[in-house]
FILOFI-472069 format. One record per atom (N, C-alpha, C, CB): atom name; residue number from 1; residue in three letters; x, y, z. Coordinates in nm, 2 decimals, m for minus. Glycine has a CB too. Example, Ala and Ser with C-alpha at 12.3 -4.5 7.8 and 13.67 -1.06 7.14 Angstrom:
BEGIN
['N',1,'ALA',[1.32,m0.57,0.78]]
['CA',1,'ALA',[1.23,m0.45,0.78]]
['C',1,'ALA',[1.32,m0.33,0.78]]
['CB',1,'ALA',[1.13,m0.45,0.90]]
['N',2,'SER',[1.28,m0.22,0.71]]
['CA',2,'SER',[1.37,m0.11,0.71]]
['C',2,'SER',[1.29,0.00,0.79]]
['CB',2,'SER',[1.41,m0.06,0.57]]
This chain:
BEGIN
['N',1,'UNK',[4.00,m0.99,9.55]]
['CA',1,'UNK',[3.93,m1.06,9.47]]
['C',1,'UNK',[3.79,m1.00,9.43]]
['CB',1,'UNK',[3.91,m1.18,9.54]]
['N',2,'UNK',[3.74,m0.94,9.52]]
['CA',2,'UNK',[3.60,m0.85,9.48]]
['C',2,'UNK',[3.63,m0.74,9.40]]
['CB',2,'UNK',[3.52,m0.80,9.60]]
['N',3,'UNK',[3.74,m0.67,9.45]]
['CA',3,'UNK',[3.76,m0.54,9.39]]
['C',3,'UNK',[3.80,m0.54,9.24]]
['CB',3,'UNK',[3.87,m0.47,9.47]]
['N',4,'UNK',[3.88,m0.65,9.20]]
['CA',4,'UNK',[3.93,m0.64,9.07]]
['C',4,'UNK',[3.81,m0.66,8.96]]
['CB',4,'UNK',[4.03,m0.75,9.04]]
['N',5,'UNK',[3.72,m0.76,8.99]]
['CA',5,'UNK',[3.61,m0.78,8.88]]
['C',5,'UNK',[3.51,m0.65,8.89]]
['CB',5,'UNK',[3.52,m0.92,8.89]]
['N',6,'UNK',[3.50,m0.59,9.00]]
['CA',6,'UNK',[3.43,m0.47,9.00]]
['C',6,'UNK',[3.48,m0.36,8.93]]
['CB',6,'UNK',[3.41,m0.44,9.13]]
['N',7,'UNK',[3.60,m0.34,8.93]]
['CA',7,'UNK',[3.68,m0.25,8.86]]
['C',7,'UNK',[3.66,m0.26,8.70]]
['CB',7,'UNK',[3.82,m0.26,8.90]]
['N',8,'UNK',[3.68,m0.39,8.67]]
['CA',8,'UNK',[3.65,m0.42,8.53]]
['C',8,'UNK',[3.52,m0.40,8.49]]
['CB',8,'UNK',[3.69,m0.55,8.51]]
['N',9,'UNK',[3.42,m0.43,8.57]]
['CA',9,'UNK',[3.28,m0.40,8.54]]
['C',9,'UNK',[3.25,m0.26,8.53]]
['CB',9,'UNK',[3.20,m0.45,8.64]]
['N',10,'UNK',[3.32,m0.17,8.63]]
['CA',10,'UNK',[3.29,m0.03,8.62]]
['C',10,'UNK',[3.34,0.03,8.50]]
['CB',10,'UNK',[3.35,0.04,8.72]]
['N',11,'UNK',[3.47,m0.02,8.45]]
['CA',11,'UNK',[3.52,0.03,8.33]]
['C',11,'UNK',[3.44,0.00,8.21]]
['CB',11,'UNK',[3.64,m0.03,8.31]]
['N',12,'UNK',[3.38,m0.12,8.21]]
['CA',12,'UNK',[3.29,m0.15,8.09]]
['C',12,'UNK',[3.17,m0.07,8.09]]
['CB',12,'UNK',[3.24,m0.29,8.09]]
['N',13,'UNK',[3.11,m0.04,8.21]]
['CA',13,'UNK',[2.99,0.03,8.21]]
['C',13,'UNK',[3.01,0.18,8.17]]
['CB',13,'UNK',[2.91,0.02,8.34]]
['N',14,'UNK',[3.14,0.24,8.21]]
['CA',14,'UNK',[3.17,0.36,8.18]]
['C',14,'UNK',[3.19,0.38,8.03]]
['CB',14,'UNK',[3.29,0.39,8.25]]
['N',15,'UNK',[3.24,0.29,7.95]]
['CA',15,'UNK',[3.26,0.29,7.82]]
['C',15,'UNK',[3.15,0.24,7.74]]
['CB',15,'UNK',[3.38,0.22,7.80]]
['N',16,'UNK',[3.03,0.19,7.79]]
['CA',16,'UNK',[2.91,0.16,7.72]]
['C',16,'UNK',[2.85,0.28,7.66]]
['CB',16,'UNK',[2.81,0.08,7.81]]
['N',17,'UNK',[2.79,0.26,7.56]]
['CA',17,'UNK',[2.70,0.37,7.47]]
['C',17,'UNK',[2.60,0.41,7.56]]
['CB',17,'UNK',[2.63,0.31,7.34]]
['N',18,'UNK',[2.55,0.53,7.56]]
['CA',18,'UNK',[2.44,0.58,7.62]]
['C',18,'UNK',[2.32,0.51,7.56]]
['CB',18,'UNK',[2.43,0.73,7.62]]
['N',19,'UNK',[2.22,0.49,7.64]]
['CA',19,'UNK',[2.09,0.42,7.61]]
['C',19,'UNK',[2.05,0.31,7.71]]
['CB',19,'UNK',[2.09,0.36,7.47]]
['N',20,'UNK',[2.01,0.21,7.66]]
['CA',20,'UNK',[1.96,0.10,7.75]]
['C',20,'UNK',[2.05,0.00,7.78]]
['CB',20,'UNK',[1.86,0.03,7.69]]
['N',21,'UNK',[2.18,0.02,7.75]]
['CA',21,'UNK',[2.29,m0.07,7.77]]
['C',21,'UNK',[2.33,m0.08,7.92]]
['CB',21,'UNK',[2.41,m0.03,7.68]]
['N',22,'UNK',[2.35,m0.21,7.96]]
['CA',22,'UNK',[2.40,m0.22,8.10]]
['C',22,'UNK',[2.54,m0.27,8.10]]
['CB',22,'UNK',[2.32,m0.31,8.20]]
['N',23,'UNK',[2.61,m0.28,8.22]]
['CA',23,'UNK',[2.74,m0.30,8.22]]
['C',23,'UNK',[2.76,m0.45,8.15]]
['CB',23,'UNK',[2.81,m0.29,8.36]]
['N',24,'UNK',[2.66,m0.55,8.19]]
['CA',24,'UNK',[2.68,m0.68,8.12]]
['C',24,'UNK',[2.66,m0.68,7.98]]
['CB',24,'UNK',[2.59,m0.78,8.17]]
['N',25,'UNK',[2.57,m0.59,7.92]]
['CA',25,'UNK',[2.56,m0.59,7.77]]
['C',25,'UNK',[2.68,m0.54,7.70]]
['CB',25,'UNK',[2.44,m0.53,7.72]]
['N',26,'UNK',[2.74,m0.44,7.78]]
['CA',26,'UNK',[2.86,m0.39,7.71]]
['C',26,'UNK',[2.98,m0.47,7.71]]
['CB',26,'UNK',[2.90,m0.27,7.76]]
['N',27,'UNK',[2.99,m0.55,7.81]]
['CA',27,'UNK',[3.10,m0.65,7.83]]
['C',27,'UNK',[3.06,m0.77,7.72]]
['CB',27,'UNK',[3.10,m0.70,8.00]]
['N',28,'UNK',[2.93,m0.80,7.70]]
['CA',28,'UNK',[2.90,m0.91,7.60]]
['C',28,'UNK',[2.94,m0.86,7.47]]
['CB',28,'UNK',[2.76,m0.95,7.60]]
['N',29,'UNK',[2.93,m0.73,7.42]]
['CA',29,'UNK',[2.98,m0.69,7.30]]
['C',29,'UNK',[3.12,m0.68,7.29]]
['CB',29,'UNK',[2.92,m0.57,7.26]]
['N',30,'UNK',[3.18,m0.67,7.41]]
['CA',30,'UNK',[3.32,m0.65,7.41]]
['C',30,'UNK',[3.41,m0.79,7.40]]
['CB',30,'UNK',[3.36,m0.57,7.53]]
['N',31,'UNK',[3.34,m0.89,7.45]]
['CA',31,'UNK',[3.40,m1.03,7.43]]
['C',31,'UNK',[3.33,m1.12,7.34]]
['CB',31,'UNK',[3.42,m1.10,7.56]]
['N',32,'UNK',[3.23,m1.07,7.27]]
['CA',32,'UNK',[3.15,m1.15,7.19]]
['C',32,'UNK',[3.24,m1.21,7.08]]
['CB',32,'UNK',[3.03,m1.08,7.14]]
['N',33,'UNK',[3.35,m1.14,7.04]]
['CA',33,'UNK',[3.43,m1.20,6.93]]
['C',33,'UNK',[3.50,m1.33,6.96]]
['CB',33,'UNK',[3.53,m1.10,6.89]]
['N',34,'UNK',[3.50,m1.38,7.09]]
['CA',34,'UNK',[3.57,m1.48,7.13]]
['C',34,'UNK',[3.48,m1.60,7.09]]
['CB',34,'UNK',[3.60,m1.48,7.27]]
['N',35,'UNK',[3.34,m1.58,7.08]]
['CA',35,'UNK',[3.27,m1.71,7.05]]
['C',35,'UNK',[3.26,m1.82,7.15]]
['CB',35,'UNK',[3.32,m1.77,6.94]]
['N',36,'UNK',[3.29,m1.78,7.27]]
['CA',36,'UNK',[3.29,m1.90,7.38]]
['C',36,'UNK',[3.15,m1.92,7.41]]
['CB',36,'UNK',[3.36,m1.87,7.51]]
['N',37,'UNK',[3.12,m2.06,7.39]]
['CA',37,'UNK',[2.99,m2.11,7.42]]
['C',37,'UNK',[2.97,m2.22,7.52]]
['CB',37,'UNK',[2.93,m2.15,7.30]]
['N',38,'UNK',[2.85,m2.24,7.57]]
['CA',38,'UNK',[2.84,m2.36,7.67]]
['C',38,'UNK',[2.79,m2.47,7.59]]
['CB',38,'UNK',[2.72,m2.32,7.80]]
['N',39,'UNK',[2.76,m2.59,7.65]]
['CA',39,'UNK',[2.74,m2.71,7.59]]
['C',39,'UNK',[2.61,m2.70,7.52]]
['CB',39,'UNK',[2.75,m2.82,7.68]]
['N',40,'UNK',[2.51,m2.60,7.53]]
['CA',40,'UNK',[2.41,m2.60,7.44]]
['C',40,'UNK',[2.42,m2.50,7.33]]
['CB',40,'UNK',[2.30,m2.58,7.52]]
['N',41,'UNK',[2.53,m2.45,7.32]]
['CA',41,'UNK',[2.57,m2.36,7.20]]
['C',41,'UNK',[2.53,m2.20,7.23]]
['CB',41,'UNK',[2.47,m2.42,7.07]]
['N',42,'UNK',[2.49,m2.17,7.36]]
['CA',42,'UNK',[2.46,m2.03,7.39]]
['C',42,'UNK',[2.60,m1.97,7.43]]
['CB',42,'UNK',[2.36,m2.02,7.51]]
['N',43,'UNK',[2.63,m1.85,7.35]]
['CA',43,'UNK',[2.74,m1.78,7.37]]
['C',43,'UNK',[2.75,m1.73,7.52]]
['CB',43,'UNK',[2.74,m1.67,7.27]]
['N',44,'UNK',[2.86,m1.74,7.60]]
['CA',44,'UNK',[2.87,m1.68,7.73]]
['C',44,'UNK',[2.86,m1.53,7.71]]
['CB',44,'UNK',[3.01,m1.73,7.79]]
['N',45,'UNK',[2.89,m1.46,7.61]]
['CA',45,'UNK',[2.89,m1.33,7.60]]
['C',45,'UNK',[2.75,m1.26,7.61]]
['CB',45,'UNK',[2.95,m1.31,7.48]]
['N',46,'UNK',[2.65,m1.36,7.59]]
['CA',46,'UNK',[2.51,m1.32,7.60]]
['C',46,'UNK',[2.45,m1.35,7.73]]
['CB',46,'UNK',[2.43,m1.39,7.49]]
['N',47,'UNK',[2.51,m1.40,7.82]]
['CA',47,'UNK',[2.46,m1.43,7.96]]
['C',47,'UNK',[2.43,m1.29,8.03]]
['CB',47,'UNK',[2.58,m1.52,8.04]]
['N',48,'UNK',[2.32,m1.30,8.10]]
['CA',48,'UNK',[2.29,m1.18,8.18]]
['C',48,'UNK',[2.26,m1.23,8.32]]
['CB',48,'UNK',[2.17,m1.09,8.11]]
['N',49,'UNK',[2.28,m1.13,8.42]]
['CA',49,'UNK',[2.23,m1.15,8.57]]
['C',49,'UNK',[2.11,m1.10,8.59]]
['CB',49,'UNK',[2.32,m1.10,8.67]]
['N',50,'UNK',[2.00,m1.18,8.62]]
['CA',50,'UNK',[1.88,m1.14,8.63]]
['C',50,'UNK',[1.85,m1.11,8.79]]
['CB',50,'UNK',[1.79,m1.24,8.57]]
['N',51,'UNK',[1.83,m0.99,8.83]]
['CA',51,'UNK',[1.80,m0.95,8.96]]
['C',51,'UNK',[1.69,m0.84,8.96]]
['CB',51,'UNK',[1.93,m0.90,9.02]]
['N',52,'UNK',[1.64,m0.81,9.09]]
['CA',52,'UNK',[1.54,m0.71,9.11]]
['C',52,'UNK',[1.63,m0.57,9.10]]
['CB',52,'UNK',[1.47,m0.73,9.27]]
['N',53,'UNK',[1.61,m0.49,9.03]]
['CA',53,'UNK',[1.69,m0.37,9.02]]
['C',53,'UNK',[1.65,m0.26,9.11]]
['CB',53,'UNK',[1.70,m0.31,8.89]]
['N',54,'UNK',[1.56,m0.29,9.20]]
['CA',54,'UNK',[1.50,m0.19,9.30]]
['C',54,'UNK',[1.41,m0.08,9.24]]
['CB',54,'UNK',[1.60,m0.12,9.37]]
['N',55,'UNK',[1.39,0.02,9.31]]
['CA',55,'UNK',[1.32,0.13,9.27]]
['C',55,'UNK',[1.35,0.26,9.36]]
['CB',55,'UNK',[1.17,0.10,9.26]]
['N',56,'UNK',[1.28,0.37,9.35]]
['CA',56,'UNK',[1.31,0.48,9.42]]
['C',56,'UNK',[1.26,0.45,9.58]]
['CB',56,'UNK',[1.24,0.60,9.36]]
['N',57,'UNK',[1.17,0.36,9.59]]
['CA',57,'UNK',[1.12,0.33,9.73]]
['C',57,'UNK',[1.22,0.21,9.78]]
['CB',57,'UNK',[0.96,0.29,9.72]]
['N',58,'UNK',[1.31,0.15,9.71]]
['CA',58,'UNK',[1.39,0.05,9.76]]
['C',58,'UNK',[1.53,0.09,9.72]]
['CB',58,'UNK',[1.35,m0.08,9.70]]
['N',59,'UNK',[1.59,0.19,9.77]]
['CA',59,'UNK',[1.72,0.24,9.73]]
['C',59,'UNK',[1.82,0.12,9.76]]
['CB',59,'UNK',[1.76,0.36,9.81]]
['N',60,'UNK',[1.82,0.05,9.87]]
['CA',60,'UNK',[1.90,m0.06,9.91]]
['C',60,'UNK',[1.92,m0.15,9.80]]
['CB',60,'UNK',[1.86,m0.13,10.02]]
['N',61,'UNK',[1.80,m0.20,9.74]]
['CA',61,'UNK',[1.80,m0.31,9.63]]
['C',61,'UNK',[1.87,m0.25,9.51]]
['CB',61,'UNK',[1.65,m0.35,9.59]]
['N',62,'UNK',[1.86,m0.12,9.49]]
['CA',62,'UNK',[1.91,m0.05,9.36]]
['C',62,'UNK',[2.07,m0.04,9.38]]
['CB',62,'UNK',[1.85,0.12,9.34]]
['N',63,'UNK',[2.12,m0.01,9.50]]
['CA',63,'UNK',[2.26,m0.02,9.52]]
['C',63,'UNK',[2.31,m0.15,9.51]]
['CB',63,'UNK',[2.29,0.02,9.65]]
['N',64,'UNK',[2.25,m0.26,9.58]]
['CA',64,'UNK',[2.30,m0.39,9.56]]
['C',64,'UNK',[2.30,m0.44,9.43]]
['CB',64,'UNK',[2.23,m0.47,9.65]]
['N',65,'UNK',[2.20,m0.41,9.34]]
['CA',65,'UNK',[2.19,m0.45,9.21]]
['C',65,'UNK',[2.31,m0.40,9.12]]
['CB',65,'UNK',[2.06,m0.41,9.16]]
['N',66,'UNK',[2.33,m0.26,9.15]]
['CA',66,'UNK',[2.44,m0.20,9.08]]
['C',66,'UNK',[2.57,m0.26,9.11]]
['CB',66,'UNK',[2.45,m0.06,9.12]]
['N',67,'UNK',[2.60,m0.28,9.24]]
['CA',67,'UNK',[2.74,m0.36,9.27]]
['C',67,'UNK',[2.74,m0.51,9.22]]
['CB',67,'UNK',[2.77,m0.35,9.43]]
['N',68,'UNK',[2.64,m0.57,9.23]]
['CA',68,'UNK',[2.63,m0.71,9.18]]
['C',68,'UNK',[2.65,m0.72,9.03]]
['CB',68,'UNK',[2.51,m0.79,9.22]]
['N',69,'UNK',[2.58,m0.62,8.96]]
['CA',69,'UNK',[2.60,m0.61,8.82]]
['C',69,'UNK',[2.75,m0.58,8.77]]
['CB',69,'UNK',[2.51,m0.51,8.76]]
['N',70,'UNK',[2.81,m0.48,8.85]]
['CA',70,'UNK',[2.94,m0.45,8.81]]
['C',70,'UNK',[3.03,m0.57,8.83]]
['CB',70,'UNK',[2.99,m0.34,8.89]]
['N',71,'UNK',[3.01,m0.63,8.95]]
['CA',71,'UNK',[3.10,m0.78,8.99]]
['C',71,'UNK',[3.06,m0.88,8.85]]
['CB',71,'UNK',[3.02,m0.86,9.15]]
['N',72,'UNK',[2.94,m0.88,8.82]]
['CA',72,'UNK',[2.91,m0.98,8.70]]
['C',72,'UNK',[2.98,m0.95,8.58]]
['CB',72,'UNK',[2.76,m1.00,8.67]]
['N',73,'UNK',[2.98,m0.83,8.55]]
['CA',73,'UNK',[3.05,m0.77,8.43]]
['C',73,'UNK',[3.20,m0.81,8.43]]
['CB',73,'UNK',[3.03,m0.59,8.43]]
['N',74,'UNK',[3.26,m0.77,8.55]]
['CA',74,'UNK',[3.40,m0.81,8.57]]
['C',74,'UNK',[3.41,m0.96,8.56]]
['CB',74,'UNK',[3.45,m0.75,8.69]]
['N',75,'UNK',[3.34,m1.03,8.62]]
['CA',75,'UNK',[3.35,m1.18,8.61]]
['C',75,'UNK',[3.34,m1.23,8.47]]
['CB',75,'UNK',[3.24,m1.24,8.69]]
['N',76,'UNK',[3.25,m1.18,8.40]]
['CA',76,'UNK',[3.23,m1.22,8.25]]
['C',76,'UNK',[3.36,m1.20,8.19]]
['CB',76,'UNK',[3.11,m1.12,8.17]]
['N',77,'UNK',[3.42,m1.09,8.20]]
['CA',77,'UNK',[3.54,m1.05,8.12]]
['C',77,'UNK',[3.65,m1.15,8.16]]
['CB',77,'UNK',[3.59,m0.89,8.16]]
['N',78,'UNK',[3.67,m1.18,8.30]]
['CA',78,'UNK',[3.77,m1.26,8.33]]
['C',78,'UNK',[3.75,m1.41,8.30]]
['CB',78,'UNK',[3.81,m1.23,8.46]]
['N',79,'UNK',[3.63,m1.46,8.31]]
['CA',79,'UNK',[3.60,m1.60,8.27]]
['C',79,'UNK',[3.60,m1.62,8.13]]
['CB',79,'UNK',[3.46,m1.63,8.33]]
['N',80,'UNK',[3.54,m1.55,8.04]]
['CA',80,'UNK',[3.54,m1.56,7.91]]
['C',80,'UNK',[3.66,m1.56,7.85]]
['CB',80,'UNK',[3.47,m1.47,7.87]]
['N',81,'UNK',[3.76,m1.45,7.90]]
['CA',81,'UNK',[3.90,m1.45,7.84]]
['C',81,'UNK',[3.97,m1.57,7.87]]
['CB',81,'UNK',[3.97,m1.32,7.89]]
['N',82,'UNK',[3.97,m1.62,8.00]]
['CA',82,'UNK',[4.04,m1.74,8.04]]
['C',82,'UNK',[4.00,m1.85,7.96]]
['CB',82,'UNK',[4.01,m1.76,8.17]]
['N',83,'UNK',[3.87,m1.88,7.94]]
['CA',83,'UNK',[3.82,m1.98,7.87]]
['C',83,'UNK',[3.86,m1.98,7.72]]
['CB',83,'UNK',[3.67,m1.97,7.87]]
['N',84,'UNK',[3.87,m1.87,7.66]]
['CA',84,'UNK',[3.92,m1.85,7.53]]
['C',84,'UNK',[4.07,m1.88,7.52]]
['CB',84,'UNK',[3.89,m1.70,7.49]]
['N',85,'UNK',[4.15,m1.82,7.61]]
['CA',85,'UNK',[4.29,m1.85,7.62]]
['C',85,'UNK',[4.32,m2.00,7.63]]
['CB',85,'UNK',[4.34,m1.78,7.74]]
['N',86,'UNK',[4.25,m2.06,7.72]]
['CA',86,'UNK',[4.28,m2.20,7.73]]
['C',86,'UNK',[4.23,m2.28,7.63]]
['CB',86,'UNK',[4.23,m2.26,7.85]]
['N',87,'UNK',[4.11,m2.24,7.56]]
['CA',87,'UNK',[4.08,m2.33,7.44]]
['C',87,'UNK',[4.15,m2.29,7.32]]
['CB',87,'UNK',[3.92,m2.32,7.40]]
['N',88,'UNK',[4.24,m2.20,7.30]]
['CA',88,'UNK',[4.31,m2.15,7.18]]
['C',88,'UNK',[4.43,m2.24,7.16]]
['CB',88,'UNK',[4.35,m2.01,7.20]]
['N',89,'UNK',[4.44,m2.28,7.04]]
['CA',89,'UNK',[4.56,m2.37,7.01]]
['C',89,'UNK',[4.69,m2.31,7.03]]
['CB',89,'UNK',[4.57,m2.43,6.87]]
């Protein structure tokens, strides 16, 4: 259950363009075409996971942030795709 979203997130981050893109932002652009939105009209593809990304002096926080970021990217792919499929006529 934890491995599958992490693998999707790792794939998304590997295919992201170089620059300031994160795994979550590359997933957002990959599933943005679904236009799945919450009750306030905010598209789910634009959701971000805000966390402390650590630093050189906090390598544990950096590692945890990377793992959680990959899990969140995989979660976004699974959930947004499922909502889009259920909502399709």
